C-alpha positions in Angstrom: -26.7 3.4 -20.0 -26.6 1.3 -16.8 -23.8 -0.4 -15.0 -23.9 -2.9 -12.1 -21.1 -4.3 -10.0 -20.3 -8.0 -10.2 -22.4 -8.8 -7.1 -25.4 -6.9 -8.4 -25.4 -4.7 -5.3 -25.5 -1.3 -7.0 -26.7 -0.1 -10.3 -25.7 3.3 -11.9 -27.7 4.7 -14.8 -26.1 7.5 -16.8 -27.9 10.2 -18.9 -27.3 10.1 -22.6 -24.2 11.8 -23.7 -22.0 11.1 -20.6 -20.1 8.4 -22.5 -20.3 10.0 -25.9 -16.7 11.1 -25.7 -14.1 8.6 -26.8 -11.8 6.7 -24.5 -8.9 9.1 -25.2 -10.9 12.3 -24.3 -12.4 10.7 -21.2 -9.1 9.5 -19.7 -7.4 12.8 -20.5 -10.0 14.6 -18.4 -9.8 12.5 -15.3 -9.1 14.6 -12.2 -5.7 14.5 -10.6 -5.7 11.8 -7.9 -5.6 12.7 -4.3 -2.6 10.6 -3.2 -2.0 9.7 0.5 1.1 8.0 1.8 0.7 4.7 3.6 3.4 4.3 6.2 6.9 5.6 5.7 10.2 4.2 4.2 11.6 2.6 7.4 11.7 -1.0 8.5 11.8 -2.6 11.9 14.4 -5.4 11.6 15.4 -5.7 15.3 18.6 -3.7 14.8 20.0 -0.7 16.7 17.3 1.4 15.0 14.9 1.3 12.1 16.4 0.2 8.9 16.0 1.1 5.2 17.3 -0.3 1.9 20.9 -0.8 0.8 23.2 2.2 0.8 26.5 2.0 -1.1 28.5 5.1 -0.1 28.5 7.8 2.6 30.7 10.8 2.9 31.0 14.2 4.7 31.5 17.6 3.1 34.9 19.1 3.6 33.8 21.1 6.6 31.8 18.2 8.1 28.6 20.2 8.1 26.8 18.0 5.5 26.4 14.3 5.2 25.8 12.5 1.9 24.5 9.0 1.2 24.3 7.2 -2.1 21.7 4.4 -2.3 22.0 1.2 -4.2 19.6 2.6 -6.8 22.2 5.3 -7.6 20.3 8.2 -6.1 22.2 10.6 -3.7 20.8 12.4 -0.7 22.1 14.9 1.8 21.3 16.0 5.3 22.5 18.8 7.6 20.4 17.9 10.6 20.7 14.0 10.5 16.9 13.8 10.1 15.7 15.3 6.8 17.2 14.1 3.6 17.1 15.9 0.3 17.8 14.7 -3.2 21.2 15.8 -4.5 21.6 16.5 -8.3 23.7 13.9 -10.0 26.4 16.5 -10.9 26.8 17.4 -7.3 26.7 13.9 -5.8 30.1 12.5 -6.7 31.6 10.7 -3.6 35.3 11.3 -2.9 37.7 8.6 -3.8 38.6 6.6 -0.7 42.3 6.9 0.3 44.2 3.7 0.4 45.1 2.7 4.0 47.8 0.2 5.0 47.9 -1.5 8.4 49.9 -4.3 10.0 46.8 -6.5 10.1 43.2 -6.3 9.1 40.2 -7.2 11.4 38.7 -9.7 9.0 39.6 -11.2 5.7 38.9 -8.7 2.9 38.1 -5.8 5.3 38.6 -2.3 4.0 40.1 0.5 6.1 39.5 4.2 6.6 41.9 6.6 8.5 40.8 9.5 10.6 42.3 12.9 9.8 45.1 13.9 12.1 44.7 10.8 14.3 46.3 7.3 14.5 42.8 5.9 14.7 41.6 3.5 11.9 38.2 2.1 11.2 37.8 -1.2 9.3 34.6 -2.8 7.8 33.4 -5.9 6.2 30.7 -7.9 7.9 31.2 -5.7 11.0 32.7 -2.4 11.8 36.0 -2.3 13.7 38.2 0.3 15.4 41.9 0.5 16.0 43.6 3.2 18.1 47.1 1.9 17.5 47.4 2.1 13.8 46.0 -1.3 13.0 48.0 -3.5 15.4 44.8 -4.4 17.4 41.1 -4.1 16.6 37.8 -3.9 18.4 34.6 -5.2 16.9 32.1 -2.3 17.2 28.9 -3.8 15.9 29.1 -7.5 16.7 26.9 -9.1 19.3 26.8 -12.9 19.6 28.1 -13.2 16.0 25.3 -10.9 14.7 25.7 -7.3 13.6 23.8 -4.7 15.6 23.3 -2.6 12.4 22.9 -5.4 9.8 25.3 -6.0 7.0 27.3 -6.3 5.0 29.0 -2.9 5.6 29.6 -1.1 2.3 31.3 2.1 3.4 32.5 4.2 6.4 32.8 7.9 6.6 34.7 9.7 9.4 33.8 13.3 10.3 36.6 15.7 9.6 35.5 17.5 12.8 35.7 14.6 15.2 37.3 11.1 14.8 34.6 9.7 17.2 31.8 10.6 14.7 31.5 7.9 12.1 28.7 7.1 9.6 28.3 3.7 8.0 26.6 2.6 4.8 25.2 -0.9 5.0 22.8 -3.2 3.3 20.3 -2.0 5.9 20.7 1.7 5.4 22.7 4.5 7.2 24.0 4.3 10.7 25.9 6.8 12.9 28.0 6.7 16.1 29.1 9.8 17.9 31.3 8.0 20.4 33.7 6.0 18.3 31.4 3.1 17.8 30.3 2.4 21.4 26.6 3.1 20.5 24.7 3.4 17.3 21.6 5.0 15.9 19.9 4.8 12.5 19.5 7.7 10.1 16.8 5.9 8.1 13.6 7.4 9.4 13.5 10.1 6.8 15.6 8.5 4.1 13.4 7.6 1.0 15.1 4.2 0.5 12.5 1.5 1.1 13.3 -1.3 -1.4 9.7 -2.2 -2.0 9.1 -4.5 -5.0 5.5 -5.7 -4.7 2.2 -5.0 -3.0 1.0 -8.3 -1.7 -2.3 -7.2 -0.1 -4.4 -4.2 0.8 -6.0 -3.5 4.2 -8.8 -5.9 5.2 -10.0 -7.8 8.2 -7.9 -5.9 10.7 -4.7 -6.3 8.6 -2.8 -3.5 6.9 -0.9 -3.1 3.7 1.5 -6.1 3.0 4.5 -5.6 0.8 7.5 -7.5 -0.4 10.9 -5.8 0.0 14.3 -6.7 -1.3 16.7 -7.1 1.7 20.4 -8.0 1.4 19.6 -11.6 2.2 16.7 -11.8 -0.2 13.0 -11.0 -0.4 11.1 -10.3 2.8 7.4 -9.7 3.6 6.6 -6.5 5.6 3.3 -5.1 6.9 2.2 -1.6 7.9 0.0 -2.5 10.8 -3.2 -0.5 11.3 -2.3 2.3 13.8 1.4 1.9 13.2 3.5 5.1 13.4 7.2 4.1 13.3 8.1 1.4 10.7 7.1 -1.5 8.5 7.3 -4.8 10.4 8.0 -8.4 9.4 4.9 -10.3 8.4 4.1 -13.9 7.6 2.2 -13.8 4.3 0.7 -17.1 3.1 0.2 -15.7 -0.4 3.9 -14.9 -0.9 5.0 -18.2 0.6 2.6 -20.0 -1.7 3.8 -18.1 -4.8 7.4 -18.7 -4.0 6.9 -22.4 -3.6 4.8 -22.4 -6.8 7.5 -20.7 -8.8 10.1 -23.2 -7.6 7.8 -26.2 -8.4 6.8 -24.9 -11.8 10.4 -24.0 -12.7 11.3 -27.6 -12.3 8.1 -28.9 -14.0 8.3 -26.6 -17.0 12.1 -26.5 -17.3 12.3 -22.7 -17.3 13.1 -19.9 -14.8 9.6 -19.1 -13.7 9.4 -15.4 -12.6 5.6 -14.9 -12.4 2.7 -17.1 -11.4 -1.1 -16.7 -10.8 -3.8 -19.0 -9.9 -7.6 -19.0 -9.5 -9.9 -22.0 -9.4 -8.5 -24.8 -11.5 -6.4 -22.3 -13.6 -2.7 -21.8 -13.3 -0.6 -19.3 -15.2 3.2 -19.1 -15.4 5.7 -16.8 -17.1 9.4 -17.1 -17.4 12.4 -14.8 -17.6 12.8 -15.5 -21.3 9.3 -14.4 -22.2 7.4 -17.7 -22.4 3.9 -18.0 -21.0 2.0 -21.2 -20.0 -1.6 -21.8 -18.9 -3.3 -24.8 -17.3 -7.0 -25.3 -16.6 -6.6 -28.5 -14.6 -4.3 -27.4 -11.7 -1.1 -28.1 -13.6 -1.8 -31.6 -14.9 -1.5 -30.3 -18.5 -0.1 -27.1 -19.9 -0.7 -24.9 -22.9 2.2 -22.8 -24.1 1.8 -19.4 -25.7 1.9 -20.1 -29.4 3.3 -16.6 -30.2 6.5 -16.4 -28.0 8.0 -13.1 -27.1 11.5 -12.0 -25.9 10.5 -9.7 -23.0 10.7 -11.2 -19.5 7.4 -11.9 -17.7 7.4 -9.8 -14.5 3.8 -10.2 -13.2 0.6 -12.1 -14.0 -2.9 -11.3 -12.6 -6.0 -13.4 -13.1 -9.7 -12.6 -12.6 -10.8 -14.7 -9.6 -14.4 -14.7 -10.8 -13.5 -15.8 -14.4 -10.0 -17.3 -14.4 -10.0 -17.5 -18.2 -9.2 -13.8 -18.1 -5.6 -12.8 -17.2 -3.1 -10.1 -17.9 0.7 -10.4 -18.0 3.1 -7.5 -17.4 6.4 -7.9 -19.2 9.8 -6.1 -18.9 12.0 -4.3 -21.3 13.5 -5.8 -24.5 16.8 -7.6 -23.7 19.9 -6.1 -25.4 20.6 -9.4 -27.0 17.1 -9.8 -28.5 17.0 -10.5 -32.2 16.0 -7.5 -34.4 12.3 -7.6 -35.1 11.5 -10.0 -32.3 8.2 -9.4 -30.7 8.7 -7.4 -27.4 5.3 -6.5 -25.9 4.8 -5.1 -22.4 1.2 -6.0 -21.6 -0.6 -9.2 -22.9 -4.2 -10.2 -22.4 -6.0 -13.5 -22.6 -9.8 -14.0 -22.4 -9.7 -17.7 -23.2 -7.5 -19.3 -20.6 -4.2 -18.8 -22.4 -5.2 -20.2 -25.8 -3.8 -16.9 -27.2 -2.6 -13.6 -25.8 -3.4 -10.2 -27.3 -0.8 -7.4 -27.2 -2.1 -4.3 -25.4 1.3 -2.4 -25.4 0.3 0.4 -27.7 2.3 3.5 -26.6 3.8 2.0 -23.4 7.4 3.0 -22.8 10.1 0.5 -23.8 11.3 0.2 -20.2 8.5 -2.3 -19.7 5.9 -2.8 -17.0 6.7 -3.9 -13.4 3.2 -4.4 -12.1 -0.4 -4.4 -13.4 -3.9 -4.0 -11.9 -7.3 -4.2 -13.6 -11.0 -3.5 -12.9 -12.9 -6.1 -14.9 -16.3 -4.3 -14.8 -15.0 -1.1 -16.4 -12.1 -2.6 -18.4 -9.6 -0.2 -16.7 -6.0 -1.3 -16.6 -3.2 0.3 -14.6 0.5 -0.2 -15.3 3.4 0.4 -13.1 6.4 1.6 -15.1 9.7 3.4 -14.8 8.0 6.4 -16.5 5.2 6.5 -13.9 1.7 5.2 -13.4 -0.2 4.7 -16.7 -3.8 3.6 -17.4 -6.0 2.6 -20.3 -9.4 1.1 -20.9 -9.7 -2.2 -22.8 -12.2 -4.9 -23.4 -11.5 -7.6 -20.7 -14.2 -9.9 -22.1 -13.3 -10.2 -25.8 -10.3 -9.7 -28.0 -10.2 -6.1 -29.1 -7.6 -3.6 -30.4 -5.5 -1.8 -27.7 -6.2 1.8 -26.7 -3.6 4.5 -25.8 -2.1 4.7 -22.3 -2.2 7.9 -20.3 -0.4 9.1 -17.2 -2.5 9.2 -14.0 0.3 9.5 -11.5 0.3 13.2 -11.0 1.1 14.3 -7.5 3.4 11.4 -6.7 7.1 11.8 -5.9 9.5 11.4 -8.9 10.4 7.7 -8.6 10.0 4.5 -10.4 6.5 2.9 -9.9 7.3 -0.7 -9.2 3.8 -2.1 -8.6 0.1 -1.2 -8.6 -2.9 -2.8 -7.0 -6.6 -2.2 -6.6 -8.6 -3.2 -3.5 -11.1 -6.0 -3.7 -13.9 -3.6 -4.9 -11.8 -1.7 -7.3 -12.4 1.4 -5.3 -9.0 2.3 -4.0 -5.8 2.3 -5.9 -2.4 1.6 -4.3 1.0 2.1 -5.9 4.5 1.2 -4.8 7.3 3.7 -5.4 10.9 2.6 -5.3 12.4 4.2 -2.2 9.3 6.0 -1.1 6.9 3.2 -0.3 3.2 3.0 -0.7 0.6 5.6 -1.8 -3.2 5.3 -2.1 -6.0 7.2 -3.7 -9.6 6.7 -4.6 -9.3 4.9 -8.0 -9.2 7.4 -10.8 -11.3 5.3 -13.1 -14.3 5.9 -10.9 -14.5 9.3 -12.6 -16.0 7.4 -15.6 -17.6 4.5 -13.6 -18.9 6.0 -10.4 -19.9 3.8 -7.5 -21.7 4.2 -4.2 -19.8 2.7 -1.2 -19.8 2.9 2.6 -18.1 6.1 3.7 -16.5 4.2 6.6 -14.2 2.0 4.6 -15.0 2.6 0.9 -16.3 -1.0 0.4 -19.5 -2.3 -1.2 -22.0 -2.4 1.7 -25.8 -2.0 2.0 -27.0 1.4 3.1 -29.0 2.0 6.3 -31.1 4.8 7.6 -28.8 7.6 8.7 -25.7 6.0 7.2 -22.9 8.0 5.4 -22.3 7.0 1.8 -19.5 8.0 -0.5 -20.1 8.5 -4.2 -16.7 7.7 -5.8 -15.9 9.6 -9.0 -18.5 12.3 -8.8 -18.7 15.9 -7.6 -22.3 15.8 -6.3 -24.3 19.0 -6.0 -27.7 17.6 -5.0 -29.0 14.2 -4.0 -32.4 12.5 -3.3 -33.3 9.2 -1.8 -36.6 8.5 -3.4 -38.7 11.6 -2.8 -36.6 12.8 0.1 -33.6 15.1 0.0 -30.3 13.4 0.9 -27.9 15.9 2.4 -24.6 16.3 0.5 -22.0 16.8 3.3 -18.9 17.2 1.1 -18.0 17.2 -2.6 -14.8 16.9 -4.5 -13.7 15.7 -8.0 -13.3 12.1 -7.1 -15.7 11.6 -4.2 -18.7 13.1 -2.4 -20.3 12.3 0.9 -24.1 11.8 1.3 -26.2 11.0 4.3 -29.1 8.6 3.9 -32.3 10.1 5.4 -33.4 8.4 8.7 -36.8 7.9 7.1 -35.5 5.6 4.4 -37.2 2.2 4.3 -37.6 -0.9 2.2 -35.0 -3.2 0.7 -33.5 -0.8 -1.9 -32.5 2.9 -1.9 -33.1 4.8 -5.1 -30.4 7.4 -5.0 -30.6 10.2 -7.6 -27.8 12.7 -7.8 -27.0 15.9 -9.8 -23.3 16.1 -10.5 -21.1 18.4 -12.5 -21.3 16.1 -15.5 -25.0 15.3 -15.4 -27.8 13.5 -13.6 -27.3 9.9 -12.5 -29.2 7.3 -10.4 -28.0 4.4 -8.3 -29.8 1.5 -6.8 -28.3 0.6 -3.4 -29.4 -2.3 -1.2 -31.0 -1.0 2.0 -31.1 -2.7 5.4 -32.3 -1.5 8.9 -28.7 -1.6 10.0 -25.4 -2.0 8.1 -22.7 -1.2 10.6 -19.2 -0.1 9.6 -16.3 1.2 11.7 -14.4 4.1 10.2 -10.9 3.3 9.0 -8.1 5.2 7.2 -6.7 3.9 3.9 -4.0 2.0 5.9 -6.7 0.2 7.9 -6.3 2.4 11.1 -9.7 2.5 12.9 -11.2 5.6 14.6 -11.1 4.5 18.2 -10.9 6.9 21.1 -10.1 6.7 24.8 -13.4 7.6 26.5 -11.8 9.6 29.3 -9.1 11.6 27.4 -10.6 11.7 23.9 -7.1 10.6 22.5 -7.0 8.5 19.4 -6.0 4.9 20.1 -3.4 3.2 18.0 -0.3 1.1 18.2 1.7 3.9 19.8 -1.2 4.8 22.2 -2.9 1.5 23.1 -6.1 1.0 25.0 -5.9 -0.2 28.6 -7.6 -3.0 30.5 -10.5 -1.9 32.7 -11.0 1.3 30.6 -13.7 2.6 28.3 -13.2 2.9 24.5 -15.3 4.8 22.0 -15.8 3.5 18.5 -16.8 5.8 15.6 -19.0 4.1 13.1 -21.9 4.6 10.7 -24.8 2.5 9.5 -26.3 1.7 12.9 -29.8 2.6 11.8 -32.6 4.6 13.3 -32.3 6.5 16.5 -34.6 7.5 19.4 -35.8 10.2 19.4 -36.0 10.8 15.7 -33.3 13.0 14.3 -33.1 14.8 10.9 -30.3 13.9 8.4 -27.8 16.6 7.7 -27.9 18.1 11.2 -25.1 17.6 13.7 -26.1 15.6 16.7 -26.5 17.6 19.9 -23.7 17.6 22.4 -26.1 17.0 25.3 -28.4 13.9 25.3 -27.7 12.8 21.7 -30.3 10.4 20.2 -29.8 6.7 21.1 -29.5 3.9 18.6 -32.9 2.2 18.5 -31.5 -1.3 17.8 -29.3 -3.4 20.2 -25.6 -2.8 19.5 -23.2 -5.6 20.4 -19.4 -5.5 20.4 -16.8 -8.3 20.2 -13.1 -8.5 21.0 -11.5 -11.5 19.5 -15.0 -12.9 19.2 -15.6 -12.5 23.0 -18.6 -10.2 23.8 -18.0 -6.8 25.5 -20.3 -4.7 27.5 -21.7 -1.8 25.4 -22.5 1.1 27.8 -23.7 3.6 25.2 -24.6 3.7 21.5 -25.7 7.2 20.3 -25.2 9.6 17.4 -21.7 11.1 17.9 -22.2 14.5 19.5 -21.4 17.3 17.2 -21.0 15.0 14.1 -23.3 14.3 11.1 -23.8 10.6 10.2 -21.3 9.3 12.8 -22.4 7.0 15.6 -20.5 6.6 18.9 -20.4 3.3 20.5 -18.8 3.2 24.0 -17.6 -0.2 25.3 -16.0 -1.5 28.5 -12.7 -3.2 28.1 -12.4 -5.9 30.8 -9.4 -7.1 32.6 -7.5 -9.1 30.0 -5.0 -11.9 30.3 -3.7 -11.8 26.7 -2.4 -8.3 25.7 -1.3 -7.0 22.4 -3.3 -6.7 19.1 -6.9 -7.9 19.0 -9.8 -7.9 16.6 -12.8 -5.7 17.3 -16.1 -5.6 15.5 -19.7 -4.5 16.1 -23.0 -6.2 15.4 -26.5 -4.7 14.9 -29.6 -6.7 14.1 -27.4 -9.6 13.3 -25.3 -7.6 10.8 -21.6 -7.6 11.5 -19.3 -4.6 10.8 -15.8 -4.7 9.3 -13.2 -6.0 11.7 -10.5 -3.7 12.9 -7.3 -4.0 15.0 -7.1 -2.6 18.5 -4.0 -2.6 20.7 -4.4 -3.3 24.4 -2.0 -3.1 27.3 -2.4 -3.8 31.0 
């Protein structure tokens, strides 16, 4: 049996028997994913420190040694060092009842008050935090600056340490904040608190951009990005997709006369879903609409559409409303393959809590569902109506939290999930264990091979490999991916790659070019860039400098001079030079390339050294390489004077 990707760039042929097992057995045997966290759970909102999501209550233990915080989601955490937070069991997380405090006056209308033990000092809170040292006769605003709160708002609770009336902790819509000097200065306690209110994954890393998410802030949804090379917090981002979707939801709500909660568009097709379970489809950009002839009662949370064939779409639906009539249809995943003429129910054994997000790989028919019960997957026909198959858990290794969204990268090679509170995690897509693919080892994207390049075989534990009649060194092998180096002698326009794996012999046809450059990046889009003098990794926290030298680690730059055997680390002294001319560009302006060689001591890595000129515009910039007219992926580099 042979499979090819939608661009026809790779073909995988499987020996008889590999697919003999049924869907249920195959999915049950998929290896446990290797999850990697992308970013953390803190946000940069230009406050006194990094922020997190809403926190409802804070309190100290009786001896003041332990601090507790209860998030808006109802989970409670505790810390003894003000840095590491641990989950507190529900039966041990009951906050004390706040004592009623009476004062001659309050600092603002509706403000609540807290009294320090053994002291006339009072603290008040509402939009701001206040202090009174005379029993409430006069008040000082502790967090206001030009009518803006230094720690965000509104303030939901204040706890005063039983050890010291100057130590107070505040629960706000932006997390937990502390002052050790009676409110004169503030610091956030949110860096290690798993309380990121992520709701959607809007985009995965590409073209020098990082992961983009939607979070729920006290004042409404906001778009945040984990910038490539970032180390501290998620930062605000302008995302055209979210702005477009928000405007489209508003427009269609008015046009269709329903509260539209989900939209999707591709080509001339538009899809819309409402809070009361109705679905519409249009194949003429909204001039006319077709309603789902089989209405349901579950709210539509998300719709995804195949950009290459917009007649194919999936809808994720929520839980059955309490007021729903008995016997009313309440599915959680619907599929259409004919542009919304009718929708098939793929719910099968999905939990009644419903589905928050959905992702699919059209070529394999794999569908992932984000639910309160974890990440689930199934395989279904995404070309024709067909009965549903069972769903299986594939979220092993993730923190115990609600999965609120799931997304595949453009090639269906990496899987990203959003966990309420914890943020974003990524892994090589588990379905590649059934549908392997050969991709560039630099960024796990579909890319032509080149002599000497590193390739990743997703989904296979490769034991041996051959490129035509020549052995291709296997450099690393694991359950979900293996690394192979293309022999430097490879030639022609196609590479016939044959592998021996734990589950049989397979072959792949991979396009071959003299050069196919790619800069190595992490799953969050962080490139492998080094300062040439110190060898220190460059990122947002350690930027490059003007008039300095930077080293770029890449693969796919082609043949070298003198010839070098594949599978052998390049020599430290006088490593072979790249035979072709290597060019580098920063924001499309050419840079001087001073050296392009095999990376000393590495296998399959190339090292390109470039001179950074004196620049006028500092900050983030876009870097890429070009060899034989073939451009690499674009990555983000940070530059300071």
